KOLGUZA-93986 format. One line per field, with one value per residue (C-alpha): x, y, z; residue in one letter; residue number from 0. Coordinates in Angstrom, 3 decimals. Layout:
% residues N
X = (X / ...)
Y = (Y / ...)
Z = (Z / ...)
resn = (a / ...)
resi = (NUM / ...)
% end
This chain:
% residues 531
X = (94.628 / 92.597 / 93.152 / 90.249 / 92.215 / 92.002 / 88.326 / 87.444 / 89.385 / 87.684 / 84.339 / 85.060 / 86.488 / 83.519 / 80.979 / 83.085 / 83.269 / 79.425 / 78.657 / 77.321 / 78.550 / 76.178 / 74.576 / 75.540 / 72.309 / 70.489 / 72.691 / 71.999 / 68.384 / 68.412 / 70.079 / 67.574 / 65.011 / 66.748 / 66.881 / 63.138 / 62.312 / 64.336 / 62.404 / 59.013 / 59.669 / 60.458 / 57.259 / 55.068 / 56.523 / 54.156 / 51.311 / 50.312 / 51.060 / 48.840 / 45.820 / 45.214 / 44.712 / 45.703 / 44.847 / 45.223 / 42.575 / 41.152 / 38.135 / 35.339 / 35.482 / 35.143 / 34.072 / 37.532 / 39.119 / 36.662 / 37.540 / 41.233 / 40.574 / 41.074 / 38.194 / 37.633 / 36.176 / 35.224 / 31.426 / 32.072 / 34.422 / 32.064 / 29.102 / 31.061 / 32.850 / 29.778 / 29.322 / 26.043 / 24.651 / 21.535 / 21.827 / 22.374 / 19.307 / 17.108 / 18.351 / 18.606 / 16.467 / 13.586 / 13.092 / 9.330 / 8.664 / 6.141 / 4.468 / 4.032 / 2.784 / 0.065 / -1.185 / -1.358 / -3.325 / -5.765 / -6.175 / -6.402 / -9.424 / -7.443 / -3.687 / -2.282 / 0.996 / 2.906 / 4.675 / 1.673 / -1.478 / -3.023 / -4.645 / -2.996 / -4.286 / -3.443 / -1.358 / 2.576 / 2.395 / 2.165 / 5.585 / 6.886 / 9.689 / 12.508 / 12.084 / 15.889 / 17.263 / 18.600 / 21.828 / 22.011 / 21.354 / 23.854 / 26.588 / 26.253 / 29.220 / 27.753 / 24.671 / 26.533 / 28.885 / 26.256 / 23.286 / 22.977 / 21.630 / 18.295 / 18.170 / 18.968 / 16.579 / 13.867 / 14.975 / 14.626 / 11.361 / 9.740 / 6.414 / 8.181 / 10.644 / 8.355 / 5.565 / 3.673 / 4.967 / 4.256 / 6.476 / 8.014 / 8.630 / 10.258 / 12.431 / 13.480 / 14.324 / 16.317 / 18.921 / 18.947 / 18.157 / 14.668 / 15.383 / 18.162 / 16.464 / 13.474 / 15.465 / 17.371 / 16.275 / 16.498 / 18.187 / 14.724 / 13.304 / 16.094 / 13.850 / 11.520 / 12.680 / 11.573 / 9.295 / 7.415 / 7.532 / 5.920 / 3.636 / 5.139 / 3.562 / 6.731 / 5.353 / 3.990 / 7.310 / 9.459 / 7.387 / 7.711 / 11.557 / 12.110 / 10.185 / 11.885 / 15.370 / 14.724 / 13.786 / 16.956 / 19.089 / 17.485 / 17.512 / 21.476 / 21.864 / 20.003 / 21.610 / 25.104 / 24.444 / 23.141 / 26.368 / 28.726 / 26.805 / 26.466 / 30.147 / 31.661 / 30.229 / 30.698 / 34.424 / 34.936 / 33.541 / 35.943 / 38.961 / 38.207 / 38.088 / 41.147 / 43.008 / 41.592 / 42.862 / 46.205 / 46.362 / 44.985 / 47.232 / 50.285 / 50.005 / 49.069 / 52.009 / 54.289 / 52.905 / 53.646 / 57.005 / 57.971 / 56.434 / 58.141 / 61.566 / 61.398 / 60.290 / 62.229 / 65.149 / 64.819 / 64.367 / 67.489 / 69.588 / 68.368 / 68.680 / 71.792 / 70.319 / 67.741 / 68.579 / 67.117 / 65.035 / 61.686 / 62.634 / 63.702 / 60.269 / 58.155 / 60.209 / 59.591 / 55.803 / 55.806 / 57.473 / 54.941 / 52.091 / 53.583 / 53.774 / 49.966 / 49.124 / 51.012 / 49.393 / 46.049 / 46.438 / 43.744 / 46.423 / 47.659 / 43.862 / 43.139 / 45.919 / 44.499 / 41.287 / 42.258 / 44.604 / 41.362 / 39.245 / 41.850 / 42.660 / 39.021 / 38.578 / 41.801 / 40.796 / 37.189 / 38.449 / 41.418 / 38.984 / 36.822 / 39.731 / 40.982 / 37.643 / 37.476 / 40.888 / 40.060 / 37.259 / 39.686 / 43.120 / 43.887 / 45.981 / 48.185 / 48.215 / 51.489 / 49.876 / 46.765 / 49.021 / 50.618 / 47.234 / 46.186 / 49.037 / 49.180 / 45.649 / 46.155 / 49.153 / 46.654 / 44.118 / 46.597 / 47.876 / 44.450 / 43.632 / 46.940 / 46.176 / 42.668 / 43.194 / 47.013 / 48.313 / 47.979 / 51.884 / 51.723 / 51.013 / 48.887 / 52.076 / 53.841 / 50.957 / 50.979 / 54.742 / 54.299 / 51.389 / 53.555 / 56.026 / 53.370 / 52.357 / 56.243 / 56.664 / 53.320 / 54.564 / 57.871 / 56.416 / 54.168 / 57.190 / 59.233 / 56.478 / 56.941 / 60.699 / 60.367 / 57.839 / 60.441 / 63.326 / 61.283 / 60.478 / 64.311 / 65.138 / 62.633 / 64.797 / 67.829 / 66.817 / 68.368 / 66.361 / 63.061 / 61.475 / 62.851 / 62.377 / 59.255 / 60.814 / 64.164 / 62.758 / 60.177 / 62.315 / 65.236 / 63.029 / 60.992 / 64.139 / 65.544 / 62.209 / 61.947 / 65.685 / 65.018 / 61.807 / 63.444 / 66.367 / 64.247 / 62.465 / 65.688 / 66.574 / 63.329 / 63.900 / 67.600 / 67.090 / 68.883 / 71.910 / 72.056 / 71.929 / 74.711 / 77.081 / 76.145 / 77.042 / 80.518 / 81.110 / 80.390 / 82.729 / 85.346 / 85.051 / 85.051 / 88.015 / 90.225 / 89.223 / 90.432 / 93.715 / 96.346 / 98.648 / 101.538 / 99.872 / 98.637 / 102.046 / 103.451 / 100.668 / 101.564 / 105.125 / 104.578 / 102.285 / 104.590 / 107.698 / 105.452 / 104.657 / 108.264 / 109.329 / 106.733 / 107.397 / 111.415 / 110.349 / 108.552 / 111.302 / 114.028 / 111.942 / 111.379 / 115.192 / 116.374 / 113.779 / 114.957 / 118.604 / 118.254 / 116.588 / 119.304 / 122.037 / 120.287 / 119.680 / 123.621 / 124.513 / 122.158 / 124.243 / 127.437 / 129.865 / 132.415 / 130.445 / 130.415 / 127.102 / 126.157 / 126.207 / 124.766 / 121.711 / 121.184 / 121.171 / 118.613 / 116.385 / 116.689 / 115.670 / 112.553 / 111.580 / 112.187 / 110.058 / 107.188 / 107.282 / 105.113 / 107.449 / 106.173 / 107.140 / 110.651 / 113.500 / 115.484 / 117.699 / 119.435 / 116.093 / 113.820 / 115.926 / 115.820 / 112.073 / 111.506 / 112.959 / 112.185 / 108.394)
Y = (77.971 / 80.787 / 81.333 / 82.337 / 85.645 / 86.287 / 85.185 / 87.662 / 90.542 / 89.970 / 90.076 / 93.197 / 95.069 / 94.035 / 95.357 / 98.532 / 99.148 / 98.610 / 101.192 / 104.213 / 107.821 / 109.537 / 112.480 / 115.924 / 117.114 / 114.559 / 115.420 / 119.130 / 118.433 / 116.460 / 119.478 / 121.518 / 119.495 / 119.352 / 123.428 / 123.351 / 120.972 / 123.133 / 126.243 / 124.535 / 123.106 / 126.552 / 127.955 / 125.019 / 125.208 / 128.333 / 126.421 / 124.130 / 120.950 / 121.802 / 122.464 / 118.740 / 117.166 / 113.668 / 111.790 / 108.408 / 106.225 / 108.595 / 110.791 / 108.197 / 106.040 / 102.364 / 99.922 / 98.147 / 101.507 / 102.324 / 99.025 / 100.247 / 103.468 / 105.565 / 107.861 / 110.347 / 112.905 / 113.703 / 112.844 / 109.513 / 108.698 / 110.228 / 107.983 / 104.619 / 105.212 / 106.202 / 103.680 / 101.892 / 102.750 / 104.012 / 107.620 / 106.328 / 103.903 / 106.784 / 109.583 / 107.568 / 104.269 / 105.097 / 108.956 / 109.819 / 106.254 / 107.120 / 109.885 / 107.112 / 104.647 / 107.169 / 107.856 / 104.110 / 103.676 / 106.421 / 105.302 / 101.620 / 100.126 / 96.827 / 96.019 / 92.463 / 90.959 / 90.315 / 87.060 / 85.407 / 87.011 / 87.804 / 91.108 / 93.643 / 96.189 / 99.914 / 100.341 / 100.439 / 96.407 / 97.003 / 98.038 / 98.355 / 95.977 / 96.053 / 92.927 / 93.366 / 94.665 / 98.194 / 96.947 / 94.545 / 97.469 / 99.696 / 96.958 / 96.550 / 98.275 / 98.855 / 100.241 / 102.862 / 103.876 / 103.970 / 105.304 / 108.574 / 108.365 / 109.612 / 106.934 / 104.241 / 105.482 / 105.640 / 101.959 / 100.822 / 102.262 / 101.239 / 99.220 / 96.377 / 96.159 / 96.960 / 95.019 / 95.201 / 92.793 / 92.158 / 94.011 / 91.150 / 89.372 / 92.519 / 93.131 / 89.455 / 89.556 / 92.709 / 93.101 / 89.624 / 88.133 / 87.055 / 83.356 / 82.848 / 84.251 / 82.001 / 78.811 / 80.274 / 79.175 / 81.634 / 80.732 / 80.928 / 78.594 / 76.437 / 73.689 / 75.714 / 77.514 / 81.320 / 80.532 / 77.941 / 80.286 / 83.090 / 80.865 / 82.436 / 81.392 / 80.357 / 80.537 / 84.300 / 85.171 / 83.777 / 85.818 / 88.855 / 88.175 / 87.366 / 90.403 / 92.765 / 91.046 / 91.528 / 95.125 / 95.863 / 94.138 / 95.734 / 99.150 / 98.922 / 97.417 / 100.544 / 102.989 / 101.352 / 102.107 / 105.621 / 106.267 / 105.261 / 106.809 / 110.079 / 110.209 / 109.042 / 111.694 / 114.651 / 113.818 / 112.749 / 116.024 / 117.805 / 116.119 / 116.234 / 120.089 / 120.212 / 118.405 / 120.195 / 123.495 / 122.313 / 120.880 / 123.876 / 126.253 / 124.330 / 124.246 / 128.042 / 128.883 / 126.629 / 128.470 / 131.873 / 131.268 / 129.871 / 133.064 / 135.345 / 133.879 / 133.573 / 137.073 / 138.770 / 136.908 / 138.334 / 141.739 / 141.848 / 140.362 / 143.193 / 145.777 / 147.459 / 147.905 / 150.297 / 153.955 / 155.603 / 155.286 / 155.643 / 152.762 / 150.525 / 151.274 / 150.410 / 147.362 / 146.198 / 147.028 / 145.080 / 141.921 / 142.107 / 142.106 / 139.154 / 137.252 / 138.063 / 137.161 / 133.761 / 132.924 / 133.744 / 132.300 / 129.644 / 126.675 / 127.792 / 128.194 / 124.857 / 123.070 / 124.845 / 123.523 / 120.130 / 119.923 / 121.057 / 118.230 / 115.693 / 116.848 / 116.450 / 113.176 / 111.637 / 113.181 / 111.793 / 108.226 / 108.284 / 108.896 / 106.009 / 103.934 / 104.574 / 103.808 / 100.516 / 99.622 / 100.902 / 98.380 / 95.647 / 97.375 / 100.593 / 103.009 / 105.781 / 109.092 / 108.395 / 105.371 / 107.597 / 110.165 / 107.435 / 106.038 / 109.780 / 110.920 / 107.298 / 107.662 / 111.310 / 109.851 / 107.006 / 109.729 / 111.630 / 108.434 / 107.391 / 110.822 / 110.417 / 106.970 / 107.616 / 111.261 / 111.135 / 114.282 / 114.337 / 113.404 / 110.456 / 107.024 / 104.845 / 102.972 / 106.303 / 107.536 / 104.098 / 104.595 / 108.292 / 107.328 / 104.885 / 107.400 / 109.538 / 106.997 / 106.273 / 110.136 / 110.242 / 107.318 / 108.598 / 112.053 / 110.327 / 108.650 / 111.840 / 113.663 / 110.853 / 111.191 / 115.040 / 114.979 / 112.580 / 115.109 / 117.893 / 115.929 / 115.389 / 119.265 / 119.854 / 118.215 / 120.696 / 123.892 / 126.687 / 125.162 / 124.881 / 127.912 / 127.115 / 123.153 / 123.233 / 125.663 / 124.100 / 120.387 / 120.977 / 122.820 / 120.305 / 117.329 / 118.781 / 119.167 / 115.835 / 113.984 / 115.920 / 114.987 / 111.332 / 111.391 / 113.089 / 110.570 / 107.719 / 108.813 / 109.603 / 106.054 / 104.672 / 106.607 / 105.363 / 101.813 / 100.212 / 102.529 / 101.988 / 98.132 / 98.322 / 100.204 / 98.006 / 94.977 / 96.546 / 96.988 / 93.411 / 92.352 / 94.676 / 93.554 / 89.639 / 90.541 / 92.162 / 89.323 / 86.696 / 88.344 / 87.722 / 90.714 / 89.247 / 89.063 / 92.603 / 93.928 / 92.009 / 93.528 / 96.880 / 96.700 / 95.374 / 98.498 / 100.998 / 99.490 / 99.846 / 103.568 / 104.261 / 102.674 / 104.611 / 107.483 / 107.256 / 106.470 / 109.820 / 111.891 / 110.407 / 111.310 / 114.958 / 115.342 / 113.961 / 116.340 / 119.316 / 118.208 / 117.975 / 121.643 / 122.759 / 121.578 / 123.142 / 126.544 / 126.539 / 125.559 / 128.394 / 130.921 / 129.674 / 132.005 / 129.104 / 127.921 / 130.095 / 131.727 / 129.077 / 126.386 / 128.537 / 128.908 / 125.182 / 124.873 / 127.691 / 125.722 / 122.538 / 124.375 / 125.799 / 122.522 / 120.889 / 123.682 / 122.739 / 125.858 / 125.885 / 124.669 / 127.716 / 130.050 / 128.931 / 131.013 / 128.284 / 130.223 / 133.681 / 134.612 / 133.930 / 136.123 / 138.881 / 138.634 / 138.596 / 141.974 / 143.772 / 142.780)
Z = (-19.660 / -18.315 / -14.337 / -12.047 / -11.748 / -15.491 / -15.657 / -12.773 / -14.147 / -17.770 / -15.928 / -14.018 / -16.781 / -19.194 / -16.575 / -16.107 / -20.005 / -20.116 / -17.560 / -18.986 / -18.007 / -15.832 / -17.390 / -15.641 / -16.635 / -14.388 / -11.528 / -11.747 / -11.884 / -8.789 / -7.247 / -8.297 / -6.919 / -3.525 / -3.694 / -4.324 / -1.394 / 0.863 / -0.191 / -0.051 / 3.157 / 4.509 / 3.471 / 4.595 / 8.227 / 8.694 / 10.319 / 7.274 / 8.928 / 11.998 / 9.743 / 9.987 / 13.788 / 14.500 / 17.695 / 19.186 / 18.119 / 15.382 / 15.437 / 16.159 / 19.307 / 18.468 / 21.075 / 20.564 / 21.626 / 24.366 / 26.081 / 25.962 / 27.389 / 24.236 / 23.341 / 20.624 / 22.808 / 26.529 / 26.226 / 24.803 / 27.771 / 30.236 / 28.978 / 28.440 / 32.276 / 34.003 / 36.807 / 37.684 / 40.906 / 42.838 / 41.300 / 37.886 / 37.954 / 39.378 / 36.797 / 33.644 / 33.881 / 36.552 / 35.514 / 35.794 / 37.031 / 39.972 / 37.684 / 34.958 / 37.387 / 38.672 / 35.200 / 34.325 / 37.533 / 36.544 / 32.758 / 33.402 / 35.386 / 36.238 / 36.673 / 35.812 / 36.911 / 33.634 / 35.043 / 36.793 / 34.884 / 38.357 / 39.073 / 41.396 / 43.608 / 42.536 / 45.730 / 46.356 / 45.987 / 42.302 / 40.734 / 37.292 / 36.559 / 33.857 / 32.102 / 30.929 / 34.037 / 34.052 / 35.274 / 32.436 / 29.923 / 31.720 / 31.511 / 27.953 / 26.447 / 23.210 / 24.438 / 26.551 / 23.537 / 20.921 / 22.957 / 24.886 / 28.526 / 26.976 / 24.427 / 26.851 / 29.577 / 26.722 / 25.684 / 29.218 / 30.022 / 26.879 / 27.088 / 25.366 / 28.454 / 31.160 / 32.992 / 36.271 / 38.906 / 42.494 / 44.872 / 46.682 / 43.429 / 41.744 / 44.780 / 44.676 / 40.921 / 41.284 / 38.798 / 37.826 / 34.361 / 34.220 / 33.053 / 35.364 / 38.333 / 37.738 / 38.318 / 41.524 / 44.894 / 48.149 / 51.556 / 53.099 / 50.439 / 49.469 / 48.138 / 45.839 / 42.770 / 42.449 / 39.331 / 41.610 / 44.872 / 42.899 / 40.870 / 37.534 / 34.168 / 32.548 / 28.974 / 29.621 / 31.302 / 28.380 / 25.651 / 27.520 / 27.936 / 24.474 / 23.274 / 25.654 / 24.681 / 20.874 / 21.715 / 23.536 / 20.913 / 17.984 / 19.736 / 20.413 / 16.934 / 15.089 / 17.551 / 16.557 / 12.738 / 13.408 / 15.637 / 12.953 / 10.250 / 11.806 / 13.346 / 10.345 / 8.274 / 10.473 / 11.259 / 7.615 / 6.300 / 9.058 / 8.292 / 4.523 / 4.993 / 6.755 / 4.130 / 1.400 / 3.050 / 3.587 / 0.174 / -1.634 / 0.584 / -0.028 / -3.741 / -3.650 / -1.686 / -4.015 / -7.050 / -5.380 / -4.428 / -7.775 / -9.646 / -6.989 / -7.199 / -10.962 / -11.586 / -9.052 / -10.113 / -13.682 / -12.046 / -10.082 / -13.017 / -15.289 / -12.297 / -13.842 / -17.361 / -15.919 / -16.705 / -13.623 / -10.387 / -12.241 / -14.681 / -11.882 / -9.962 / -13.197 / -13.692 / -10.264 / -10.557 / -13.721 / -12.072 / -9.083 / -11.513 / -13.361 / -10.123 / -9.440 / -13.132 / -12.637 / -9.429 / -10.511 / -14.077 / -15.041 / -14.572 / -11.036 / -10.003 / -11.440 / -9.505 / -6.407 / -7.159 / -7.974 / -4.769 / -2.838 / -4.285 / -3.961 / -0.181 / 0.740 / -0.729 / 0.929 / 4.012 / 4.166 / 3.043 / 5.400 / 8.213 / 7.150 / 6.639 / 10.258 / 11.684 / 10.098 / 11.250 / 14.966 / 15.268 / 15.581 / 16.422 / 18.238 / 16.015 / 17.351 / 15.925 / 13.998 / 12.305 / 11.417 / 10.000 / 7.841 / 6.682 / 5.859 / 3.865 / 2.201 / 1.137 / -0.132 / -2.223 / -3.433 / -4.431 / -6.350 / -8.032 / -9.005 / -10.525 / -12.402 / -13.729 / -14.663 / -16.097 / -17.380 / -19.044 / -22.960 / -23.494 / -20.894 / -21.706 / -19.344 / -18.482 / -17.539 / -15.663 / -13.689 / -12.928 / -12.071 / -9.676 / -7.836 / -7.349 / -5.780 / -3.296 / -2.478 / -1.797 / 0.256 / 2.665 / 3.190 / 3.926 / 6.540 / 8.218 / 8.031 / 10.015 / 12.694 / 12.697 / 12.871 / 15.621 / 17.532 / 16.630 / 18.280 / 21.330 / 21.836 / 21.312 / 23.875 / 26.408 / 25.468 / 27.608 / 25.282 / 22.466 / 23.887 / 22.555 / 18.815 / 19.089 / 16.795 / 14.235 / 13.982 / 14.137 / 11.684 / 9.293 / 9.393 / 9.604 / 6.582 / 4.398 / 5.300 / 4.370 / 1.211 / 0.324 / 1.022 / -1.232 / -4.148 / -3.752 / -3.465 / -6.699 / -8.307 / -7.521 / -9.072 / -12.385 / -12.494 / -11.295 / -14.312 / -14.063 / -10.103 / -10.406 / -13.069 / -10.772 / -7.845 / -10.274 / -11.069 / -7.397 / -6.624 / -9.456 / -8.370 / -4.610 / -5.877 / -8.063 / -5.215 / -2.972 / -4.846 / -6.328 / -3.981 / -2.478 / -4.546 / -7.700 / -7.297 / -6.416 / -9.325 / -11.611 / -10.100 / -10.756 / -14.355 / -14.958 / -13.553 / -15.656 / -18.720 / -18.000 / -17.333 / -20.471 / -22.433 / -20.576 / -21.155 / -24.973 / -25.252 / -23.599 / -25.652 / -29.007 / -27.449 / -26.770 / -30.062 / -31.905 / -29.933 / -30.205 / -33.981 / -34.280 / -32.128 / -34.586 / -37.531 / -35.735 / -34.838 / -38.311 / -40.027 / -37.956 / -37.687 / -39.694 / -39.829 / -42.863 / -46.258 / -47.134 / -49.533 / -46.700 / -44.201 / -46.852 / -47.295 / -43.266 / -43.271 / -45.678 / -43.634 / -40.415 / -42.076 / -43.387 / -39.859 / -38.185 / -40.652 / -42.682 / -45.797 / -48.783 / -50.911 / -48.361 / -47.946 / -49.899 / -51.754 / -54.202 / -54.887 / -57.139 / -54.308 / -52.018 / -54.511 / -55.154 / -51.522 / -50.917 / -54.224 / -54.409)
resn = (m / i / t / l / t / d / y / l / e / t / q / y / m / d / a / l / n / k / l / p / e / e / s / p / k / i / t / s / e / l / l / e / q / y / k / e / i / v / t / t / t / l / l / q / q / f / g / l / g / k / l / v / k / f / k / d / g / g / n / v / t / t / l / h / n / a / r / r / d / t / f / a / n / e / e / d / e / r / r / f / k / n / p / y / n / k / d / t / r / k / q / i / y / e / k / d / f / k / q / n / r / k / k / e / f / q / n / n / s / h / i / y / d / g / y / t / g / t / e / l / k / k / d / g / r / a / q / k / d / h / i / i / a / a / a / t / i / h / k / n / d / e / a / r / l / y / m / s / d / k / q / r / g / a / m / a / v / d / k / k / n / l / t / w / a / e / a / s / m / n / q / s / k / g / e / h / d / l / m / e / w / m / e / f / t / s / s / k / y / p / d / m / k / n / k / d / r / f / d / i / d / e / q / m / a / k / e / k / y / d / t / a / k / q / h / v / e / q / s / v / k / d / a / k / k / e / y / y / k / k / n / i / k / e / t / g / i / k / q / g / t / q / m / a / k / r / q / a / l / g / i / f / l / f / e / l / q / n / a / f / f / s / e / m / g / f / y / f / r / q / f / k / t / y / e / n / n / s / a / k / l / n / a / f / k / e / a / c / q / n / v / k / k / r / v / l / s / f / n / s / l / k / k / v / f / v / g / y / t / e / g / f / v / s / g / f / v / s / n / l / i / t / v / l / i / n / t / f / a / r / t / s / k / n / i / i / r / i / i / t / e / g / t / n / g / l / v / q / a / i / r / m / i / l / f / p / p / e / d / m / t / r / k / q / a / i / y / e / g / s / k / i / i / v / a / a / v / i / t / a / f / g / v / i / i / t / e / a / f / i / n / y / l / m / t / i / p / p / l / i / p / f / a / s / l / i / g / g / i / l / g / g / i / l / t / g / i / v / s / v / t / v / i / y / a / m / d / n / f / g / l / i / m / q / k / i / n / v / r / m / k / e / i / t / y / y / t / i / v / s / t / e / q / l / r / e / r / y / n / t / a / i / a / k / i / d / s / a / y / n / e / i / l / n / k / i / f / a / e / y / e / s / l / n / i / l / t / n / n / a / y / d / f / k / f / n / s / s / e / r / f / n / h / s / k / k / l / a / s / a / l / n / v / d / g / d / e / i / l / k / s / d / k / d / i / l / a / f / f / t / e)
resi = (0 / 1 / 2 / 3 / 4 / 5 / 6 / 7 / 8 / 9 / 10 / 11 / 12 / 13 / 14 / 15 / 16 / 17 / 18 / 19 / 20 / 21 / 22 / 23 / 24 / 25 / 26 / 27 / 28 / 29 / 30 / 31 / 32 / 33 / 34 / 35 / 36 / 37 / 38 / 39 / 40 / 41 / 42 / 43 / 44 / 45 / 46 / 47 / 48 / 49 / 50 / 51 / 52 / 53 / 54 / 55 / 56 / 57 / 58 / 59 / 60 / 61 / 62 / 63 / 64 / 65 / 66 / 67 / 68 / 69 / 70 / 71 / 72 / 73 / 74 / 75 / 76 / 77 / 78 / 79 / 80 / 81 / 82 / 83 / 84 / 85 / 86 / 87 / 88 / 89 / 90 / 91 / 92 / 93 / 94 / 95 / 96 / 97 / 98 / 99 / 100 / 101 / 102 / 103 / 104 / 105 / 106 / 107 / 108 / 109 / 110 / 111 / 112 / 113 / 114 / 115 / 116 / 117 / 118 / 119 / 120 / 121 / 122 / 123 / 124 / 125 / 126 / 127 / 128 / 129 / 130 / 131 / 132 / 133 / 134 / 135 / 136 / 137 / 138 / 139 / 140 / 141 / 142 / 143 / 144 / 145 / 146 / 147 / 148 / 149 / 150 / 151 / 152 / 153 / 154 / 155 / 156 / 157 / 158 / 159 / 160 / 161 / 162 / 163 / 164 / 165 / 166 / 167 / 168 / 169 / 170 / 171 / 172 / 173 / 174 / 175 / 176 / 177 / 178 / 179 / 180 / 181 / 182 / 183 / 184 / 185 / 186 / 187 / 188 / 189 / 190 / 191 / 192 / 193 / 194 / 195 / 196 / 197 / 198 / 199 / 200 / 201 / 202 / 203 / 204 / 205 / 206 / 207 / 208 / 209 / 210 / 211 / 212 / 213 / 214 / 215 / 216 / 217 / 218 / 219 / 220 / 221 / 222 / 223 / 224 / 225 / 226 / 227 / 228 / 229 / 230 / 231 / 232 / 233 / 234 / 235 / 236 / 237 / 238 / 239 / 240 / 241 / 242 / 243 / 244 / 245 / 246 / 247 / 248 / 249 / 250 / 251 / 252 / 253 / 254 / 255 / 256 / 257 / 258 / 259 / 260 / 261 / 262 / 263 / 264 / 265 / 266 / 267 / 268 / 269 / 270 / 271 / 272 / 273 / 274 / 275 / 276 / 277 / 278 / 279 / 280 / 281 / 282 / 283 / 284 / 285 / 286 / 287 / 288 / 289 / 290 / 291 / 292 / 293 / 294 / 295 / 296 / 297 / 298 / 299 / 300 / 301 / 302 / 303 / 304 / 305 / 306 / 307 / 308 / 309 / 310 / 311 / 312 / 313 / 314 / 315 / 316 / 317 / 318 / 319 / 320 / 321 / 322 / 323 / 324 / 325 / 326 / 327 / 328 / 329 / 330 / 331 / 332 / 333 / 334 / 335 / 336 / 337 / 338 / 339 / 340 / 341 / 342 / 343 / 344 / 345 / 346 / 347 / 348 / 349 / 350 / 351 / 352 / 353 / 354 / 355 / 356 / 357 / 358 / 359 / 360 / 361 / 362 / 363 / 364 / 365 / 366 / 367 / 368 / 369 / 370 / 371 / 372 / 373 / 374 / 375 / 376 / 377 / 378 / 379 / 380 / 381 / 382 / 383 / 384 / 385 / 386 / 387 / 388 / 389 / 390 / 391 / 392 / 393 / 394 / 395 / 396 / 397 / 398 / 399 / 400 / 401 / 402 / 403 / 404 / 405 / 406 / 407 / 408 / 409 / 410 / 411 / 412 / 413 / 414 / 415 / 416 / 417 / 418 / 419 / 420 / 421 / 422 / 423 / 424 / 425 / 426 / 427 / 428 / 429 / 430 / 431 / 432 / 433 / 434 / 435 / 436 / 437 / 438 / 439 / 440 / 441 / 442 / 443 / 444 / 445 / 446 / 447 / 448 / 449 / 450 / 451 / 452 / 453 / 454 / 455 / 456 / 457 / 458 / 459 / 460 / 461 / 462 / 463 / 464 / 465 / 466 / 467 / 468 / 469 / 470 / 471 / 472 / 473 / 474 / 475 / 476 / 477 / 478 / 479 / 480 / 481 / 482 / 483 / 484 / 485 / 486 / 487 / 488 / 489 / 490 / 491 / 492 / 493 / 494 / 495 / 496 / 497 / 498 / 499 / 500 / 501 / 502 / 503 / 504 / 505 / 506 / 507 / 508 / 509 / 510 / 511 / 512 / 513 / 514 / 515 / 516 / 517 / 518 / 519 / 520 / 521 / 522 / 523 / 524 / 525 / 526 / 527 / 528 / 529 / 530)
% end
């Protein structure tokens, strides 16, 4: 009957025997990648990371962010936070009011009240009224964000939103909504609505109100489209250019350090073979020329160009994605970094999938693309962690001058190592899962097997080892004892020469001397010394 212990032991041993040996080549390649990450990170810390600027809320102020006090620039903030008061009304919404009224008096022989249809005298009692009140326009968040002061002022004094009104009625309406004000009563006339008190033609007033409202809403809508179109284009090009420069410069530096270390490494390995200083100098010049040729080769420049293109596209697209997200959720600059780096990885992955190398299948290209995206996301999170690490170092007085450098280098190296390790895990997922399976079975086995059973198995194993060890020692001892006896007999003069000769032949056979070379008779001895 098979016990649970025996079953678990069998399962564990089967899994252990099926586990393939890890190739030393893979481990060495992983270490080489680690070295490459360290070198590249040191190079990229010289300002490359600062080529792309990130800010809370992104590069374009959205209405959602503005309402949460997050702005892309100072002008948006000033415009959105500008309070409505007497000065604001005069400077923005009633600018040149008096001059325009005077011109209209001069150009029109008759002036009519837009709400009642009655003719007005050309004096101070004939006033211009904002059908949609200036205060209503100013309090419209979309109007303040999407439109400049000049645009809002022009919209407010457009003929579609202005009408002549009798002074007392205009002053009574004030900043109220026209349709609501018409239904109000005053403390002086509590039993009479304003529309009745001022004998307003409701149909005429409603038509003017609807026209003005449609004018304002459409103007704001058009301004909103133009605002996003203009700002997304400008900020997208700016961020795209920043990403393009960073990408291209990063690739160029990587190619440069690769070529430099390769050529200079070869030069110093051959340094002792050069006959004189002139030969050493010529070899050094040749190494520098080789570095230049490799860096400026077609393949290297192609990589830089492709990197520039990918960087621009990813920068532009990530800026657009950020704006879309910020229309309903505020993003911090760290989140924007993740979006940007993730988009950059996605662009590279798409290129890999659509235009795979000639020796790569579509399936392999998709897999390689997924690794690019994973690495990009890890890098983005690494940047955030690095920034947090730098902020921590800034709290340690002696390290403040070097906080950015130390934090950037260590954070970059750690991020690179994590990236390479994750990619390594993806490439060797099957092997890793097998190892995990073995460890799980091992834990299960040693958890179930009792201490007494383990001790018993240990003692049994030790006894078997001792027995085998003693058997080997006995065989060795017996063999050497036999050789010792044969050697003594071959040189013991107690025996006559014939007996010693026989013992000598046995000793030669025991020492595995070739039979043809053993002297077996007097003739053999004579032939050995005479030939």
